[in-house]
ROKEPA-654514 format. One record per residue: residue in three letters; z, x, y of N, C-alpha, C in turn. Coordinates in steps of 0.001 Angstrom, whole numbers, plus 500000, padded with zeros to 6 digits. Layout:
ALAZXYZXYZXY
...
***
This chain:
UNK541488046041516506542519046694515712542363046296514248
UNK542341047304513381542137047040511958543336046327511354
UNK543048045456510405544126044746509708544845045700508776
UNK546181045790508856546910046695507959546698046320506488
UNK546652047330505650546491047115504204547841047328503538
UNK548266046336502810549552046432502119549334046923500701
UNK550154047907500289550136048394498908551549048246498340
UNK551738047670497146550692047169496247549949045968496827
UNK548719045846496390547781044886496943548004043494496377
UNK548629042622497187548798041218496788549468041097495421
UNK550517041882495210551177041912493899552648042272494066
UNK553493041663493267554919041998493210555335042104491751
UNK556174043091491405556638043171490016557489041964489654
UNK557351041502488439558225040445487942559648040993487810
UNK560596040104487644561998040531487608562237041602486545
UNK561715041394485342561985042339484262561186043643484424
UNK560172043626485292559380044832485532559983045732486614
UNK560948045212487352561452045932488522562180047226488164
UNK562852047250487046563622048444486707562704049652486535
UNK561592049475485810560632050561485654559966050864486991
UNK559554049815487702558899050009488996559792050813489950
UNK561036050416490051561952051087490987562249052523490561
UNK562300052755489247562530054119488763561393055034489195
UNK560160054564489050559015055366489467558964055485490989
UNK559334054425491678559290054430493136560294055420493731
UNK561447055552493071562450056479493612562222057924493167
UNK561166058161492383560784059529492087561147060056490723
UNK561471059182489764561707059644488398560434060304487877
UNK560577061499487305559404062258486873558947061922485453
UNK559833061375484643559492061061483260560055059682482926
UNK559198058811482418559635057457482083558921056988480836
UNK559638056270479978559028055656478805559467054197478743
UNK558480053312478669558746051881478583558127051306477318
UNK558975050860476413558523050197475188558633048701475434
UNK557524048100475760557502046681476110556639045906475118
UNK556987044648474956556240043805474028554836043537474545
UNK554003043076473666552611042764473992552549041726475113
UNK551646041967476069551373041060477190552544040956478173
UNK553301042028478273554398042062479247553943042625480590
UNK552692043093480675552182043593481942552425045067482177
UNK552477045845481104552749047293481231551695047980482090
UNK550418047736481771549345048414482491549259047951483938
UNK549529046667484184549486046169485566550503046906486437
UNK551709047066485929552745047776486687552269049178487040
UNK551713049865486052551322051262486261550071051393487119
UNK549153050437487044547989050455487925548421050340489388
UNK549303049404489668549749049213491048550623050373491512
UNK551410050931490589552219052096490970551321053284491293
UNK550235053465490535549300054559490801548639054378492167
UNK548340053119492540547740052859493851548667053306494968
UNK549951053049494798550925053477495806551071054993495803
UNK551231055566494597551446057014494476550289057802495079
UNK549071057295494904547895057999495416547884058072496935
UNK548672057201497590548737057226499050550077057759499552
UNK550959058111498630552173058827498995551950060339498923
UNK551158060755497941550849062170497741549390062299497346
UNK548645063070498091547233063258497774547128064091496490
UNK546390063579495526546241064270494250545437063440493281
UNK545362063896492049544665063182491001545634062393490143
UNK545207061203489712546052060331488886545211059841487714
UNK545783059931486521545063059573485302545743058392484621
UNK544936057477484133545419056393483269544791056634481910
UNK545586057025480930545066057520479660545316056526478526
UNK544265056214477797544330055410476568544050056322475382
UNK544398055910474158544152056770472990542694057206472834
UNK541742056299473077540326056604472906539578056318474204
UNK538573057144474491537782056963475704537090055600475716
UNK536536055184474588535866053885474514536856052746474738
UNK538052052903474194539094051899474375539522051836475841
UNK539562052989476508539975053057477906539059052213478788
UNK537767052295478534536821051498479338537058050010479128
UNK537202049610477897537356048175477590538699047627478085
UNK539768048392477884541108047875478144541516047975479608
UNK540934048934480337541366049144481725540210048996482711
UNK539192049819482582538146049863483609537390048541483723
UNK537017047969482585536250046720482604537113045475482417
UNK538409045654482231539285044520481902539367043525483059
UNK539373042251482702539426041175483686540743040415483531
UNK541383040140484639542604039324484630542208037881484331
UNK542650037328483186542220035967482827542719034903483798
UNK543768035217484551544323034233485486543537034162486798
UNK542856035278487141542143035313488423540632035473488270
UNK540187035956487098538770036213486894538291037486487563
UNK539203038315488065538842039568488737539175040769487857
UNK538417041853488042538746043090487337540117043580487789
UNK540867044077486828542224044526487149542219045680488149
UNK541239046573488020541212047708488953540873047239490367
UNK540091046158490491539770045634491822540994044980492454
UNK541865044441491615543101043861492135544087044937492562
UNK544155046025491799545142047068492074544738047964493242
UNK543429048239493367542968049201494362542129048479495429
UNK542703048336496601542043047605497689540718048283498046
UNK539666047488498172538326048028498388538220048838499678
UNK539034048497500684538947049213501953539586050597501889
UNK540278050901500789540880052222500611539963053147499810
UNK538896052583499224538052053332498293536862053956499025
UNK536660055252498775535488055940499318534303055801498377
UNK534517056118497091533460055995496088534056055525494773
UNK533213054874493988533617054417492650532514054820491677
UNK532842055664490709531848056152489755532040055443488421
UNK531157054519488126531285053701486915531185054551485650
UNK530255055490485603530059056286484388531288057114484049
UNK531931057675485075533102058528484854534403057741484875
UNK534334056458485213535522055611485378536490056266486368
UNK535946056629487526536715057371488524536598056708489886
UNK537727056642490582537774056126491946538252057246492860
UNK537522057471493940537966058411494959538360057619496197
UNK539580057851496661540079057139497833539718057893499111
UNK539749057177500211539376057765501493540333058869501926
UNK541570058840501419542526059879501805542380061154500979
UNK541462061152499983541225062337499168541797062271497771
UNK542677061326497491543217061168496134542160060592495204
UNK542340060804493904541449060225492893542286059552491810
UNK541673058583491160542284057902490010541196057759488960
UNK541535058054487701540520058049486652541088057519485351
UNK540263056784484625540609056310483286540029057300482278
UNK540866057775481355540417058759480366540994058404478997
UNK540539059142477979541065058973476633541796060226476189
UNK542837060056475399543565061231474908542754061990473864
UNK541595061406473470540731062119472526539873063175473215
UNK539904063229474556539159064295475245539933064818476457
UNK541260064800476361542107065203477481541834066636477940
UNK541506067529477008541337068937477369539930069262477840
UNK539088068237477971537722068469478445537597068204479939
UNK538651067690480554538594067348481967538685068598482832
UNK537915068616483889537931069746484810538275069229486199
UNK538581070160487087538924069775488444540404069980488709
UNK540875069341489771542265069519490196543218068956489154
UNK544355069609488951545334069096487988545933067785488472
UNK546340066908487552546864065597487960548248065701488584
UNK548518064772489494549859064649490075550665063581489349
UNK549970062685488649550645061635487891549771061172486745
UNK550376060936485586549618060517484401550325059350483734
UNK549573058314483416550087057167482659549505057250481259
UNK550370057323480264549953057343478863550127055935478315
UNK549041055165478322549097053788477835548840053753476329
UNK549523052845475623549479052793474158549831054166473582
UNK550901054730474098551311056089473733551551056228472234
UNK552032055196471576552340055299470150551104055573469308
UNK549913055265469840548665055497469107547899056708469634
UNK548400057325470687547680058432471326547932059743470592
UNK547080060704470877547241062046470333548446062703471003
UNK549515062998470274550694063608470905550409064967471516
UNK549341065635471076548979066918471677548551066775473132
UNK548147065570473530547756065367474919548930065622475855
UNK550124065212475456551315065465476276551685066949476250
UNK551551067585475102551822069016475016550898069799475945
UNK549665069320476100548686069984476968548975069714478442
UNK549320068471478759549466068062480163550846068390480736
UNK551857068413479886553223068611480388553391069869481242
UNK552911071051480816553079072236481663552405072099483026
UNK551291071353483072550592071132484339551479070336485285
UNK552083069261484778552943068426485614554228069151485991
UNK554756069960485071555954070747485395555681071695486559
UNK554493072290486544554158073282487566553940072646488939
UNK553319071450488960553003070857490271553924069691490632
UNK555066069596489933556073068569490218555483067164490103
UNK554635066979489071554028065681488855554881064788487971
UNK554437063551487797555203062579487006554353062030485865
UNK555038061510484854554370060921483690555116059667483268
UNK554358058626482948554931057378482435554256057036481117
UNK555055056733480111554563056408478778554855054932478527
UNK553809054139478324553986052702478109553298052324476802
UNK553954051470476020553414051187474690554201050090474004
UNK553636049550472954554414048825471954554601049789470779
UNK555599049569469923555845050508468818554707050529467807
UNK554599051654467123553670051788466004554337052621464912
UNK555402052090464353556096052799463292556979053914463824
UNK557561054629462897558511055696463233557752057002463448
UNK557124057136464625556289058311464865556738059049466123
UNK555822059796466754556167060606467917556711059765469072
UNK556273058516469187556757057649470251558241057335470067
UNK558643057028468842560054056745468566560903057985468838
UNK560405059147468461561168060365468715561289060648470213
UNK560230060348470980560319060523472426561345059573473024
UNK561350058330472569562324057359473059563742057827472759
UNK563993058268471536565328058738471159565757059909472031
UNK564832060817472304565142061974473143565392061551474586
UNK564575060623475094564713060170476481566054059483476713
UNK566523058753475725567806058058475861568977059022476035
UNK568801060258475597569861061261475709569679062173476912
UNK568607061946477682568271062826478796568386062059480107
UNK569336062440480946569575061710482186568424061818483184
UNK567524062774482969566381062922483860565253061949483530
UNK565350061289482380564333060336481951564779058901482239
UNK563811058044482486564030056599482448563508056094481111
UNK564284055280480426563837054715479152564244053249479078
UNK563394052454478457563656051020478379562876050402477224
UNK563522049487476521562868048688475488563035047224475871
UNK561919046511475963561958045097476317561193044285475279
UNK561921043452474538561278042541473595560965041238474302
UNK560271040356473619559918039064474200561157038228474489
UNK562253038501473801563494037782474073564145038273475362
UNK563812039497475779564398040067477001563674039602478260
UNK562382039311478147561593039018479344561402037532479613
UNK561478036719478574561229035278478692559820034970479204
UNK558879035863478905557481035591479244556968034397478437
UNK557436034306477197556997033239476300558177032332475952
UNK557898031062475801558913030127475335559167030348473852
UNK560273029834473347560584029943471915559486029298471086
UNK558970028173471574557900027478470854556639028331470786
UNK556307029007471893555114029842471911555270031034470980
UNK556455031630470931556681032762470033556548032335468573
UNK557055031158468246556916030639466881555441030434466546
UNK554680029953467513553244029741467307552534031076467080
UNK552867032086467886552246033410467744552594034021466387
UNK553853033903465986554255034455464692553488033794463557
UNK553297032499463628552562031801462581551104032254462550
UNK550531032516463728549151033018463779549043034372463078
UNK550020035243463295550024036538462609550119036351461100
UNK550975035441460657551137035200459218549848034645458615
UNK549180033752459343547922033192458852546841034267458750
UNK546873035219459691545822036237459742546060037384458772
UNK547336037811458625547638039002457840548471038739456588
UNK548828037502456319549731037195455211551161037109455711
UNK552015036469454919553368036168455389554156037432455701
UNK554255038347454732555118039522454920554575040446456003
UNK553284040784455909552725041703456876552608041043458247
UNK552301039754458267552212039040459539553541039002460263
UNK554623038753459499555955038775460115556277040157460649
UNK555926041177459875556170042553460293555403042875461575
UNK554154042446461647553347042688462837553912041964464054
UNK554381040757463866554974040007464974556207040721465499
UNK557039041199464595558253041921465009557889043197465754
UNK556810043835465366556373045046466053555848044716467446
UNK554933043764467541554221043497468788555075042760469818
UNK555962041882469357556695041049470304558200041309470327
UNK558754041872469268560186042177469241560447043675469297
UNK559379044452469439559472045909469614560199046599468464
UNK559878046211467254560463046843466067559676048089465695
UNK560404049182465429559765050416464976559657050484463449
UNK560128049458462777560143049475461308558860048946460693
UNK558030048303461508556795047732460975555778048828460688
UNK554963048601459664553912049556459320552787049479460341
UNK552135050600460588550962050609461448549846049847460744
UNK549191048975461475548163048117460907547083048941460225
UNK546934048754458924545897049429458174546200050864457784
UNK547432051341458039547779052729457712547762052939456200
UNK547247054095455786547070054369454364548367054773453662
UNK549230055530454341550323056204453641551712055714454075
UNK551792054510454619553063054007455135554163054012454078
UNK553875053408452926554892053312451871555288054661451328
UNK554319055549451154554597056872450588555469057703451533
UNK555176057647452835555977058397453797557385057826453910
UNK557504056511453842558837055887453880559673056326452680
UNK559042056413451524559740056852450318560168058314450442
UNK559298059152450984559652060559451202560841060684452139
UNK560826059907453204561926059964454167563230059493453532
UNK563143058438452745564323057891452072564918058896451093
UNK564063059634450401564518060584449390564793061979449954
UNK564639062145451263564950063428451880563921064502451625
UNK562666064114451376561622065109451112560811065454452357
UNK561135064837453494560705065323454808561894066088455356
UNK561850067386455268563043068197455485562623069604455910
UNK563555070542455876563206071944456076562770072526454730
UNK561577073062454690561035073625453458560664075082453732
UNK561390075995453128561196077407453432560194078063452477
UNK559594079102452953558651079901452180559370080574451020
UNK558915080317449811559460080943448610558587082152448269
UNK559118083345448477558336084572448317557928084837446869
UNK558500084109445933558131084308444527556834083606444156
UNK556301082812445093555091082038444809554064082244445913
UNK552779082282445571551744082452446591551614081211447463
UNK551089081418448637550802080315449562549308080025449503
UNK548965078780449247547575078334449232547287077591450537
UNK546046077511450902545683076789452118544572075789451832
UNK544600074686452557543541073671452504542998073503453913
UNK541687073632454056541053073662455364540194072422455600
UNK540232071932456831539193071030457329538486071802458426
UNK537281072239458138536552073126459039535755072331460066
UNK536089072521461335535354071848462388534357072783463045
UNK533267072230463519532302072999464307532463072585465774
UNK532113071330466088532404070832467426533739070112467454
UNK534459070154466349535716069432466195536820070442465910
UNK538031069942465681539138070843465395539076071353463955
UNK539652072522463751539863073066462409541348072949462090
UNK541638072471460903543017072259460473543267073051459198
UNK544434073687459121544822074432457924546221073980457497
UNK546340073578456240547634073233455646548029074357454700
UNK549258074829454821549793075899453981550753075279452966
UNK550491075491451672551338074855450672551598075787449493
UNK552668075468448777553042076224447582553251075269446414
UNK552955075756445217553287075052443984554519075723443398
UNK555618074997443355556865075530442791557283074576441680
UNK557039074977440458557267074074439341556358072873439460
UNK556948071697439373556171070465439486556037070001440932
UNK556659070716441838556659070317443243555509070960444017
UNK554957070197444934554024070758445907554731070725447263
UNK554820071895447888555576072034449126554651072465450263
UNK554590071645451295553828072012452492554795072710453437
UNK554547073991453665555500074796454432555041075091455848
UNK553756074862456163553267075235457485551972074482457784
UNK551588074510459045550429073743459507549864074437460740
UNK548534074455460844547910075034462037546658074246462388
UNK546446074058463698545274073321464176544815073924465492
UNK543522074085465653542948074587466900541501074130466984
UNK540927074240468160539525073856468333538811074904469176
UNK537492074985468960536671075887469749536847077356469420
UNK537407077667468261537669079052467883536724079506466765
UNK536384080786466791535583081365465712536460081578464484
UNK535835081798463346536584081921462094537511083129462080
UNK537161084184462817538054085347462830539393085027463491
UNK539408084035464375540672083602464978541626083080463910
UNK541093082275462998541942081696461956542388082760460951
UNK541531083720460691541914084822459802543086085600460391
UNK543061085830461699544173086525462357545452085701462309
UNK545307084384462488546486083509462407547121083591461020
UNK546301083558459984546825083640458624547519084972458389
UNK546906086046458850547509087366458660548855087464459379
UNK548940086833460539550169086903461314551317086106460735
UNK551039085209459801552103084400459190552992085227458266
UNK552437086297457704553219087120456785553339086562455386
UNK552530085579455038552570085015453695551713085853452741
UNK552046085771451461551174086316450413550343085143449895
UNK549022085251449998548162084101449748547611084074448330
UNK547381082844447875546733082609446595545278082248446823
UNK544987080938446883543608080471447046543469079700448356
UNK542346079929449042542002079160450233540956078125449835
UNK541297076846449994540410075754449572539643075225450781
UNK538327075239450676537458074800451756536734073518451374
UNK536318072706452360535582071472452053534204071769451479
UNK533601070758450889532362070931450132531220071528450946
UNK531180071263452261530050071732453058530216073158453560
UNK531286073856453134531496075239453566530458076179452954
UNK529731075709451936528677076517451314527355076442452074
UNK527243075509452999525985075327453724525759076501454679
UNK524552077001454703524230078149455564523917077654456986
UNK524407078399457961524184078044459347522886078680459844
UNK522215077969460746520899078420461206520968079748461961
UNK521993079924462749522066081118463587522238082406462813
UNK523158082399461831523495083632461106522865083715459727
UNK522502082577459173522011082568457797523128082671456783
UNK524374082703457269525540082800456378526274081472456336
UNK526885081195455221527752080032455132529134080401455656
UNK529932079390455982531292079674456456532141080269455336
UNK531837079911454109532541080543452992532273082041452972
UNK531025082433453160530679083848453133531338084608454278
UNK531409083985455444532060084621456586533539084824456294
UNK534184083795455740535611083899455450535886084889454321
UNK534974085023453397535159086007452326535237087428452880
UNK534538087677453975534612088989454615535896089156455426
UNK536493088032455836537668088086456703538983087983455947
UNK538973087310454793540198087050454052540162087764452704
UNK541238088462452363541238089202451106541467088337449875
UNK541965087121450060542331086271448929541134085481448412
UNK541356084825447285540318084028446647539971082814447496
UNK538700082462447539538228081291448273537501080368447313
UNK537822079090447391537190078101446510536679076940447343
UNK535442076557447131534862075395447801535050074176446907
UNK535651073153447463535947071952446688534693071106446494
UNK534625070365445411533471069478445206533492068318446194
UNK532336067767446464532242066601447342532953065422446680
UNK533774064737447443534552063625446903534553062492447912
UNK534381061283447445534421060122448332535780060042449017
UNK535783059550450248537028059469451015538079058649450272
UNK537691057513449717538645056661448996539246057385447792
UNK538427058183447097538948058938445955539950059990446418
UNK539670060620447566540600061600448108541906060967448529
UNK541835059788449124543044059070449539543871058684448313
UNK543209058250447259543933057908446033544598059130445426
UNK543899060272445445544494061512444944545720061881445767
UNK545641061683447069546774061986447940547963061087447620
UNK547681059815447398548775058888447073549453059279445761
UNK548671059733444813549237060158443529550107061398443694
UNK549744062254444633550468063508444858551811063306445555
UNK551965062215446290553132062040447149554462062139446414
UNK554516061664445181555817061609444501556358062973444120
UNK555567064042444282556075065389444020555968066282445256
UNK555833065633446415555532066354447641556773066534448515
UNK556893067737449107557874068036450141557108068561451351
UNK557531068145452554556867068599453779557918069116454754
UNK557670070284455314558557070814456349558359069988457619
UNK559360069195457979559201068257459083559176068933460447
UNK559609070190460517559602070909461789558249071568462039
UNK557833072428461125556558073122461300555361072190461145
UNK555563071095460442554441070205460137554585068842460808
UNK555263068799461946555454067535462648554115066891463001
UNK553178067722463434551850067225463786551183066562462581
UNK551312067165461412550726066605460198551380065273459847
UNK552704065210459903553413063967459569553002062852460527
UNK552907063170461818552442062168462786551040061675462441
UNK550175062611462070548801062239461741548752061354460500
UNK549502061707459471549505060901458248550065059511458519
UNK551030059415459438551597058112459798550560057240460501
UNK549656057860461258548691057116462067547315056992461417
UNK547105057657460296545798057616459622545590056219459048
UNK544559055529459499544436054112459169542978053680459087
UNK542774052522458464541441051935458386540994051449459763
UNK539703051457459943539142050909461175539160049396461097
UNK539534048762462201539650047307462239538427046711462924
UNK537804045750462260536657045028462808537199043816463559
UNK537274043955464885537882042906465704537082041607465650
UNK535765041736465549534916040547465543535127039716464285
UNK535137040362463130535252039647461856536669039567461314
UNK537628040236462026539042040206461644539274040728460231
UNK538617041840459920538813042471458606538868043985458802
UNK539484044671457822539471046118457827538140046618457277
UNK537585047623457918536386048258457388536770049195456248
UNK535783049598455465536052050466454326536360051895454760
UNK535911052293455930536094053682456365537307053818457285
UNK537888055003457337539015055239458237538563055268459698
UNK539488054961460589539252055136462015539195056631462317
UNK538188057036463083538089058454463447538774058665464797
UNK539938059298464759540652059638465980541367060961465755
UNK542385061257466559543064062550466483543707062809465125
UNK544044061728464393544719061882463100543760062227461968
UNK542456062078462194541488062212461108541431063619460521
UNK541371064643461360541212066000460849542409066475460029
UNK543652066300460516544779066644459647544781065841458345
UNK544418064554458420544397063720457216543297064169456259
UNK542173064632456781541103065154455919541572066410455190
UNK542218067310455910542739068521455279543746068166454190
UNK544544067138454448545538066673453469544847066152452214
UNK543739065430452394542988064939451239542420066098450429
UNK541916067111451115541372068267450402542473068963449601
UNK543655069066450203544772069683449500545131068886448245
UNK545013067562448329545406066707447213544535066931445981
UNK543263067299446189542371067496445041542272068975444635
UNK542931069849445414542933071271445063543802071500443835
UNK543375072406442981544117072700441754544348074206441648
UNK545314074712442420545600076152442337546271076511441026
UNK545988077690440521546691078215439350547857079025439885
UNK549046078455439810550220079093440404551163079609439332
UNK551415080872439416552453081448438575553385082241439461
UNK554650082190439142555633082906439951555258084371440021
UNK555499084988441166555096086370441372555909087353440557
UNK557084086928440152557947087828439380558009087351437937
UNK557346088067437051557423087748435634556281086907435136
UNK555514086258436045554323085539435632554566084158435081
UNK555817083725434932556094082400434380556303081403435509
UNK556003080174435235556250079153436207557748079011436470
UNK558106078828437716559504078741438114559782077339438635
UNK560782076695438084561034075296438426562265075107439305
UNK562723076184439970563916076073440805563604075293442068
UNK564650074779442717564498074060443975564886074931445154
UNK564974076241444952565355077129446060564346077001447187
UNK564859077022448393563980076985449571563894075629450208
UNK564486074589449597564455073256450199565867072861450542
UNK566060072572451805567362072032452250567241071511453642
***
């Protein structure tokens, strides 16, 4: 007679972990847990996925912001207390049919699957739709991943759990605020003072380490973010934290309406194997107003021309990045030439500019900038998360930005910052300095 296999495998949730565990166990479909660093967020969800995979046959995903990060943080991660891989602890070997290292996928004998993926390639996955998805480090993930996956889970009665530490006032904070008002959601914030994982002495030691590494003010801010779950701390290495905070304080992240007396200009980040981003903006007096935003991937240029036509705006100049003049091998035409045939308005290719110079131009522009926070939520999230790449080995910021989901919107924003449209009011030809359209 075979020895019975107990799931979860040789594991019990800690006292402070039970509330989330029990919520998922009783069938809550949506849960968000904002827990401090090293509280065991991923362990809870790994073991819950092991149980769920044997309650309902289906696919289960554990998603990190980046595919490379997913391998390091989950698939290859070792429990320092036991010396074993975390996935080997969560998923009993006698339940596994196959394990594919390259795909980071486990197939169980009952037909269920579990896979580690990155939110940077969520829409590239094929096969059966997931029955359960864990969004780990959700505050740093591409928020479009949830927009893509949510209808799938709604249709097949699947569940989603979002686990993270805070990363500023971004999409994660807004999800938490919304979840707290929705009785169908489970929501929880646990700081290090709530769990007692660390002694007071250990927390003081950790805080001092942060101060030594990042400086007193920023180190304290980072400690409050990582261990006290503060949403007020700046994202590590973020370029525009102060500028966005000032805009929010002054009410310039608001509803910004299209002013028909002024043309709408666009700034493009043209992707080939990547996304294409378009920012729609107006010059009204001394103000620059971003009124709309569009992003898509895998589309031909005529798709974007149709999108622009459907907006109903009267256009001024379309600003393209410096490489839009390069001719493509297949057609012999540049993307500028293709767009000139598709768009009736003026097209200008911007000069090549170093990334740092573009970022500085953007910072200079902020003090006269208004952004429609509804239509451009994706852009605001991206600007909040646009940050320098961190060299973990040498403990320094690299000179170049981290390339993730926020990069393309931030690139388009940089192009807009160096664009110099000649704007005159449509009625009478004189510049108009009114504030109409902002409220």
